[in-house]
C-alpha positions as CSV (number, residue, x, y, z in Angstrom):
1,M,0.0,0.0,0.0
2,A,1.3,3.5,-0.8
3,I,0.0,6.8,0.4
4,V,0.8,10.1,-1.4
5,V,-0.1,13.7,-0.9
6,A,-0.5,15.7,-4.1
7,E,-2.4,18.6,-5.4
8,T,-5.7,18.2,-7.1
9,G,-8.3,20.8,-7.9
10,K,-10.6,18.5,-9.9
11,H,-11.2,15.7,-7.5
12,C,-11.6,17.3,-4.1
13,C,-14.7,18.4,-2.4
14,N,-15.8,21.9,-3.5
15,E,-18.9,22.4,-1.6
16,S,-19.6,25.9,-0.1
17,M,-19.2,26.3,3.6
18,S,-21.4,29.4,3.8
19,L,-24.6,29.2,5.8
20,P,-28.1,29.7,4.3
21,D,-29.6,33.1,5.0
22,T,-32.5,31.5,6.9
23,V,-30.1,29.8,9.3
24,V,-28.3,33.1,10.0
25,A,-31.6,35.0,10.5
26,D,-32.9,32.3,12.9
27,A,-29.7,32.5,14.9
28,L,-29.9,36.3,15.2
29,E,-33.6,36.2,16.1
30,S,-32.9,33.7,19.0
31,I,-30.2,35.9,20.6
32,G,-32.6,38.3,22.3
33,P,-34.6,35.6,24.2
34,R,-31.4,33.8,25.1
35,L,-29.9,36.9,26.6
36,Q,-33.1,37.6,28.6
37,A,-33.2,34.0,29.9
38,L,-29.6,34.2,31.0
39,R,-30.1,37.5,32.8
40,K,-33.2,36.2,34.7
41,H,-31.4,32.9,35.5
42,R,-28.6,34.9,37.1
43,G,-31.2,37.0,39.0
44,L,-30.1,40.3,37.5
45,T,-32.1,43.3,36.7
46,L,-31.4,45.4,33.6
47,V,-30.1,48.2,35.9
48,E,-27.7,45.8,37.7
49,L,-26.5,44.3,34.4
50,S,-25.9,47.7,33.0
51,A,-23.8,48.7,36.0
52,R,-21.6,45.5,35.6
53,T,-21.2,45.7,31.9
54,R,-21.2,49.5,31.4
55,I,-23.8,49.0,28.7
56,S,-26.8,51.3,28.9
57,K,-30.0,49.9,30.2
58,S,-31.9,50.9,27.1
59,T,-29.3,49.1,24.9
60,L,-29.6,46.0,26.9
61,S,-33.4,46.1,26.8
62,R,-33.3,46.6,23.0
63,L,-30.9,43.6,22.6
64,E,-33.3,41.4,24.6
65,T,-36.3,42.5,22.5
66,G,-34.6,42.2,19.2
67,Q,-34.7,45.9,18.5
68,R,-30.8,46.2,18.6
69,R,-28.6,44.1,16.4
70,P,-26.1,42.2,18.5
71,S,-22.3,42.9,18.0
72,L,-19.2,41.5,19.5
73,E,-18.7,44.8,21.4
74,L,-22.0,44.1,23.2
75,L,-21.9,40.3,23.4
76,L,-18.4,39.8,24.8
77,P,-19.0,41.7,28.1
78,L,-22.3,39.8,28.5
79,A,-20.6,36.4,27.9
80,Q,-18.0,37.3,30.6
81,I,-20.7,38.3,33.1
82,Y,-22.8,35.2,32.4
83,N,-19.6,33.0,32.3
84,V,-20.8,31.1,29.2
85,P,-19.0,30.5,25.8
86,L,-20.0,33.1,23.2
87,D,-21.3,30.3,20.8
88,D,-23.6,28.9,23.5
89,M,-24.9,32.4,24.4
90,V,-25.9,33.2,20.9
91,G,-26.9,29.7,19.8
92,A,-24.4,29.6,17.0
93,P,-25.3,27.0,14.3
94,Q,-23.3,23.8,14.2
95,M,-20.6,23.6,11.5
96,G,-20.9,21.0,8.8
97,D,-19.5,17.5,8.9
98,P,-15.7,17.9,9.1
99,R,-15.0,14.4,7.7
100,V,-13.4,14.2,4.3
101,R,-15.3,11.9,1.9
102,L,-12.6,9.6,0.5
103,R,-12.9,9.1,-3.3
104,P,-10.3,6.6,-4.4
105,R,-9.2,6.6,-8.1
106,R,-6.8,4.8,-10.2
107,V,-3.9,6.6,-11.9
108,N,-1.3,4.6,-13.9
109,G,-2.1,1.5,-12.0
110,R,-1.8,3.1,-8.6
111,T,-4.7,3.6,-6.1
112,I,-4.9,7.2,-5.0
113,V,-7.1,8.6,-2.2
114,P,-7.3,12.3,-1.5
115,L,-7.1,13.0,2.2
116,T,-8.0,16.7,2.1
117,G,-11.2,18.2,0.9
118,H,-10.4,21.9,0.5
119,T,-9.1,23.8,-2.6
120,G,-6.3,26.3,-3.0
121,N,-3.8,24.7,-0.5
122,A,-1.5,21.8,-0.4
123,H,-3.3,18.4,-0.6
124,V,-2.5,15.1,1.0
125,W,-3.0,11.9,-0.9
126,K,-2.9,8.2,0.0
127,I,-1.4,6.2,-2.8
128,V,-0.8,2.5,-3.2
129,V,2.4,1.8,-5.1
130,P,2.4,-1.8,-6.3
131,A,5.6,-3.8,-6.5
132,A,5.3,-4.0,-10.3
133,H,5.9,-0.2,-10.7
134,S,9.7,-0.2,-10.6
135,T,10.8,1.4,-13.9
136,P,12.0,5.0,-13.3
137,E,10.4,7.6,-15.6
138,P,11.7,10.9,-14.2
139,S,9.6,14.1,-14.7
140,I,9.8,17.8,-13.7
141,H,7.3,20.4,-12.6
142,E,7.0,23.5,-10.4
143,G,6.9,23.2,-6.6
144,R,8.3,21.1,-3.8
145,T,7.2,17.6,-2.7
146,W,7.3,16.0,0.8
147,I,7.1,12.2,1.1
148,Y,6.7,10.1,4.2
149,V,6.8,6.3,3.9
150,L,4.2,4.6,6.0
151,S,4.9,1.0,5.1
152,G,6.9,-1.1,2.7
153,K,9.9,0.2,0.7
154,L,10.0,3.0,-1.7
155,R,12.5,3.7,-4.5
156,L,13.2,7.4,-4.9
157,V,15.2,9.0,-7.7
158,V,16.0,12.8,-7.5
159,G,18.5,14.0,-10.1
160,E,21.4,11.7,-10.0
161,Q,20.6,10.3,-6.6
162,E,18.8,7.0,-6.1
163,L,17.5,6.2,-2.6
164,Q,15.8,3.2,-0.9
165,M,13.3,4.5,1.6
166,E,11.8,2.4,4.4
167,A,8.8,3.0,6.8
168,G,9.3,6.1,8.9
169,E,11.7,7.9,6.5
170,V,10.9,11.3,5.0
171,A,12.1,13.1,1.9
172,E,11.6,16.6,0.6
173,F,12.9,18.0,-2.7
174,D,12.5,20.6,-5.4
175,T,10.3,19.1,-8.2
176,R,12.0,21.1,-10.8
177,I,14.8,18.5,-10.5
178,P,14.1,15.4,-12.5
179,H,12.5,12.9,-10.1
180,W,10.6,9.7,-9.8
181,F,9.3,7.5,-7.0
182,G,8.0,3.9,-7.2
183,S,8.6,0.4,-6.0
184,D,11.9,-1.3,-5.4
185,G,10.7,-4.1,-7.6
186,T,9.8,-6.4,-4.6
187,H,7.7,-4.6,-2.1
188,D,4.5,-2.6,-2.2
189,S,4.7,0.7,-0.4
190,E,2.4,3.2,1.3
191,I,3.3,6.8,1.4
192,L,2.0,10.3,2.2
193,T,3.0,13.1,-0.1
194,I,2.4,16.9,0.1
195,F,3.0,19.1,-2.9
196,G,3.5,22.9,-2.3
197,P,4.9,25.9,-4.0
198,D,8.6,26.5,-4.2
199,S,8.3,30.0,-2.5
200,A,7.3,28.6,0.9
201,P,7.7,25.5,3.1
202,T,5.6,22.6,1.8
203,L,3.8,22.0,5.1
204,T,2.8,25.5,5.8
205,R,1.7,26.9,2.5
206,G,0.0,25.1,-0.4
207,A,-0.2,25.7,-4.1
208,K,-3.2,25.7,-6.4
209,A,-4.0,22.0,-6.9
210,T,-2.7,20.1,-9.9
211,T,-2.2,16.5,-10.7
212,A,1.2,17.0,-12.2
213,C,3.1,14.9,-9.7
214,I,0.7,12.0,-9.4
215,D,0.0,11.7,-13.1
216,A,3.7,11.9,-14.0
217,H,4.9,8.9,-12.0
218,G,3.3,5.9,-13.5
219,G,6.4,3.8,-14.1
């Protein structure tokens, strides 16, 4: 089994993370009653709350009745007085499912699984490199690649260097140098690979997704 991280803009999840207007409107509408319930639960009057938060009594009243739009400037002092997280106080809607939907595909005889679902940054892939893929076919392209061997043995060629990598070993190199990775001819391997721009460290800054590195190494 081989795991590789590479860029891809065509095969990763591209669903919008924005919330529907109705969800936002419902959340804003519920803030007033929540604030009033919290104040009463604490046994505070509007006058007492005003003195503790330095927010005028009229502003607090308008917040609770929905006549004043809530803002961080107003909500943060209240969250501190009530000793509750801001998200709980305003009833913030839950975020979407954070799990990445794995969509394996075959490229040049290898099984490739994207492990990231966002676009515009470096992407992580899981790739199965079968033992039969042992003929070097070096290629070049923009960026840098980081490879971590999870299991098996990987044959890596970078320029005039040829390396045998085992589980737990890591390599990082400029992909503008002719390079290739595959099997040692005997073992399957499982790797993680991250592809990023040459202008920044691979692990901290990504590049616009491409399939250059994955599609090029089919030997």
